[in-house]
N, C-alpha and C positions, 0 to 999 in steps of 0.2 A: 247925325244920331249917335255915331260912335264916339264923337267928342263929348257929347252930353253924358253918356254912360261912363266914360273914363273920368270925367270931371266929378260925377256923383260918387264913384268908387274912391277917388282920391280924397274927396271931402269926408267920406265915411271913415277912411283910415286915419286921417288927421284928427277927426273928432274922437275916435276911439282911443287913440294914443294919448290925447290930452286928458281924457277921463282916467286912464290907467296911471298916468304920471301924477295927477292930482291926488289919487288915492294913496300912492306910495309915500308922498311927502306930507301927509296930514299929521300935524302935531297935536298933541293933547296937553292940556294943562291940568295938573293935580295939586292938591295941598294935603299935607298930613303932618302930624306931630312928630318932632324929633327932639330928644331930650339932651340938653346941654346947658351951659351957664354963661358963656362969655364970648367975646370976639374971637378968641383962639378956636373955640368950638365951631363958630361960624365958618372960619377959614378952613378948618379941617373937613367939615361936612361938605362945603361947596366945592372944595378941591376933590373930594371923593367922587363927586358927581361930574367930574371932567372926563366923560366917557363918550364913546361913539353912540349917537342917537339921542343924547341929552343936549338940548339947545340952550337951556338956562336953568340954573338952580340958585335959589336965594332963601336963606334961613333968617327968620326974624328972632332976634335974641329975646325980646320981651314976650312975644306970644308963643314962642317955641314951634312956630309953623314953618314948614319947608314948602316952598312953591317950586314946582318943577315943570318945565315945558320939554316934552320929549316926543320922539317918533316911535310909536309902538311896533312898527315894522322892524326896528333895529334893536330895541331894548324893551324889556318888560318892566312893569311897575315893581314886581317882586325882585328883579335884578337891581333896580335902583335902591330899594330898601336894603338889599344885601350889601351893596357898595357902601352905604352909609353906616350900617352896622359894623362892617369890617374896619371902618375908621375909628370905632370905639364908642359909637352913640346908638342908643336904642331908638327904634321907631315903633309905631303902632303894630307893625307886622313882624319885625325882626329884633332880636336882642343881640347886643354886641358880645363877641366872645370875651370871656373873662381874661384871657391872655392878652388881649388888646386893651381892654378897659383898664386894667391895673397899670398900664404904661402911660395913661393920660396924665397931664399936669395936675397938681393938687387942686387947682381952682375948678377943674372940670369934674 
């Protein structure tokens, strides 16, 4: 009887730890507009998203849509918008600082 109880407790602990782990690593995928013009802009924006918690970032030059896969336990959507704005590109939520925007290449 003791072995069965020990087994049940062990299984409960394993099950609970798997649930907790799965919740921590849950990634979300979002899309939003980011304003830019060229492949240089694309490189700049995607490089800006090279941060902890962001698994993938891809900007489409034609549609101006950024697709980001990220872990909300490590970074917020607002922080992602801020990273992109700090690279010189406006998003739907954040405007790029003028001091950074004026330093972009002429094509941008």
